[in-house]
C-alpha positions in Angstrom: 1.5 -8.7 -4.7 -1.6 -8.0 -7.3 -2.2 -4.5 -8.0 -6.0 -4.0 -9.2 -6.6 0.0 -10.2 -10.2 1.1 -10.7 -10.2 4.6 -13.3 -13.6 6.4 -12.9 -13.4 9.1 -15.2 -16.0 11.4 -15.7 -18.1 8.9 -13.9 -20.0 9.2 -9.8 -20.7 12.0 -8.0 -19.3 12.7 -4.3 -22.2 10.7 -2.4 -22.1 7.2 -4.8 -17.9 7.5 -4.8 -18.1 7.5 -1.0 -20.2 5.1 -0.9 -18.3 3.2 -3.0 -15.2 3.5 -1.1 -17.0 2.7 1.7 -18.1 -1.0 0.6 -14.3 -1.4 -1.2 -12.9 -0.5 2.2 -15.2 -3.5 4.3 -14.6 -6.2 1.5 -10.9 -5.7 1.7 -10.6 -5.6 5.5 -12.7 -8.8 5.7 -10.4 -10.2 2.4 -6.8 -11.5 3.8 -4.9 -11.5 0.6 -2.2 -8.9 0.2 -3.0 -6.6 -2.6 -2.9 -2.6 -4.0 -6.3 -1.5 -4.4 -6.7 1.8 -6.2 -9.4 4.4 -7.2 -9.6 7.1 -9.3 -12.4 9.6 -9.2 -13.2 12.4 -10.7 -11.5 15.6 -9.1 -15.1 16.7 -7.5 -15.0 13.9 -5.8 -12.1 13.8 -3.8 -12.6 13.2 0.3 -10.7 12.2 3.1 -11.3 8.5 2.9 -10.0 5.8 5.9 -9.1 2.3 5.2 -7.5 -0.1 2.7 -8.0 1.8 -0.5 -5.8 4.0 -1.8 -7.6 7.4 -3.6 -6.2 8.8 -6.2 -6.4 11.9 -8.8 -7.1 11.1 -12.3 -5.0 14.3 -13.1 -3.4 17.1 -11.9 -1.8 20.6 -12.6 2.2 20.3 -12.1 1.4 23.1 -9.4 1.0 23.9 -6.1 -1.3 26.6 -7.1 -1.8 29.4 -9.3 -3.8 31.0 -12.7 -4.4 27.8 -14.2 -8.4 28.0 -14.8 -10.3 24.1 -14.8 -7.1 22.8 -13.0 -6.6 20.7 -9.4 -3.1 21.2 -8.1 -1.0 20.3 -4.6 -3.0 22.8 -2.5 -6.3 21.0 -3.8 -5.1 17.4 -3.1 -2.9 17.9 -0.2 -6.8 19.5 1.4 -8.0 15.5 1.5 -4.6 14.2 1.9 -4.1 12.8 -1.7 -0.7 11.6 -2.7 -1.3 9.2 -5.7 -1.9 10.4 -9.3 -2.3 8.6 -12.8 -0.2 10.4 -15.7 -0.2 9.7 -19.0 -3.4 7.9 -19.5 -4.5 7.4 -23.4 -7.7 9.6 -23.3 -5.5 12.7 -22.2 -3.2 12.0 -24.8 -5.2 11.7 -27.6 -8.4 13.4 -26.4 -7.1 16.2 -24.4 -3.7 17.0 -26.6 -1.2 16.5 -23.7 2.0 16.1 -25.0 5.0 13.9 -23.8 7.1 16.8 -23.1 4.5 17.8 -20.3 3.5 14.5 -19.3 7.2 14.2 -18.5 7.0 17.8 -16.6 3.9 16.4 -14.8 5.8 13.5 -13.5 8.5 14.7 -12.7 6.9 16.8 -10.8 4.6 14.4 -8.9 7.9 12.3 -8.5 9.7 15.1 -6.8 6.6 15.6 -4.0 7.2 11.4 -3.2 3.6 11.0 -5.2 2.3 7.2 -5.7 2.7 6.9 -9.9 0.7 5.1 -11.9 1.7 5.8 -15.6 0.3 5.1 -18.9 1.8 3.6 -21.9 -0.6 2.4 -25.0 -0.4 2.4 -28.7 -3.0 3.4 -31.4 -4.5 0.7 -33.7 -2.9 2.1 -36.9 0.8 1.5 -34.9 0.1 -1.9 -33.7 -0.8 -2.8 -37.5 2.3 -1.9 -38.6 4.0 -4.5 -36.2 5.8 -5.1 -33.2 8.9 -3.4 -33.8 6.9 -0.1 -34.6 4.7 -0.6 -31.5 7.4 -1.2 -29.3 9.3 2.2 -30.4 6.1 3.6 -29.9 5.7 3.0 -26.4 9.4 3.0 -25.8 8.6 7.0 -27.3 6.2 7.4 -24.4 9.2 6.2 -21.8 11.0 9.5 -22.5 11.5 11.6 -19.8 10.3 9.6 -17.3 12.7 8.3 -14.3 11.6 4.2 -14.2 13.7 3.6 -11.3 11.3 5.4 -9.1 10.5 3.4 -6.1 6.4 4.6 -5.8 6.2 3.9 -9.6 4.0 1.6 -11.6 3.2 1.6 -14.9 0.0 0.5 -16.6 0.2 -0.6 -20.7 -3.3 0.1 -22.3 -3.6 0.0 -25.5 -5.9 2.8 -27.2 -7.9 0.6 -29.5 -9.0 -1.5 -26.5 -9.8 1.0 -24.0 -14.1 0.7 -23.9 -14.2 -1.2 -27.1 -14.6 -5.0 -25.6 -11.6 -6.2 -27.8 -8.7 -7.1 -25.9 -5.2 -8.2 -27.6 -4.4 -11.7 -27.4 -2.8 -13.1 -24.2 -0.2 -14.4 -26.1 0.3 -10.5 -27.4 0.0 -9.1 -23.5 2.6 -11.4 -22.3 4.9 -10.4 -25.1 4.3 -7.0 -25.1 4.4 -7.3 -20.9 8.1 -9.2 -21.7 9.5 -6.8 -23.7 8.3 -3.9 -21.3 9.8 -6.0 -18.4 13.4 -5.9 -19.9 13.1 -2.3 -19.6 10.4 -1.2 -16.7 11.8 -3.3 -13.0 8.0 -1.2 -11.4 5.2 -3.6 -11.4 3.4 -3.5 -14.6 -0.5 -3.6 -15.4 -2.6 -4.2 -17.8 -5.7 -2.3 -19.0 -8.2 -1.9 -22.1 -11.6 -3.6 -21.5 -10.4 -6.0 -19.0 -13.9 -7.4 -17.4 -14.5 -9.6 -14.6 -15.1 -12.6 -17.0 -11.2 -11.9 -18.3 -9.4 -10.5 -14.7 -8.4 -13.4 -13.9 -7.2 -14.7 -16.8 -5.5 -11.5 -17.8 -3.6 -11.3 -14.1 -1.8 -14.7 -14.6 -0.3 -14.2 -17.4 3.7 -13.4 -17.1 5.1 -10.2 -15.9 1.4 -8.6 -15.6 1.4 -7.8 -12.0 -2.2 -6.4 -12.1 -5.0 -4.6 -13.9 -6.2 -1.0 -14.5 -9.8 -1.2 -14.8 -12.0 1.4 -16.8 -15.9 1.0 -17.2 -16.2 -2.6 -15.4 -15.2 -1.1 -12.3 -17.8 1.5 -11.8 -20.0 -0.9 -10.3 -18.5 -2.1 -6.5 -20.2 -5.4 -7.3 -17.7 -5.9 -9.9 -15.1 -4.7 -9.0 -14.5 -6.6 -5.9 -15.3 -9.8 -8.1 -12.0 -8.6 -9.9 -10.1 -8.1 -7.0 -11.2 -11.3 -6.0 -9.9 -12.7 -9.1 -6.7 -11.7 -8.6 
């Protein structure tokens, strides 16, 4: 079963997200092929959504509640029945400074709560340019403290230099990296990083690619529906 996920990042408000998910649910209801479809809106747009779309949080603090200014916790997620979370995205690692230790702590907390987890790994350009050995060592370091046997885990490989740039590794590169990851990880493997309507079908046909995590190309529901059709 292919998995297709949309990460809105800091885009869309509550009303646009509600319209988007409603339209997506109609599409999925009519589409009889088996797929898992996730949407990660900003925290202010989380709500109770019925239907086949699995709505998750882009981030949450590893706590029920508490004195964590600017964060949300389990109480806020529970209000909307959210039990799915994105952890380890490169923008949180590289822009917001999350360490592997803090990411692993968050992972363990939400694993114990039986959440669906899409866990992100990926390398910056300077690491890729050092060669495959260094690249794979860098990815291995992002798996430290992560229970790879967790039954509700999905791993998304996103080369940092490809996110939002329009650049993607070659299909051969994606195949090699996913093959190497498959030797360690039995969970579904997604590819992310400048996935678009016109390359998504080809990417999802690569061996050991079980789906895609889409950013900017998923902001328009018609484009995201086409990417789902391509899966």
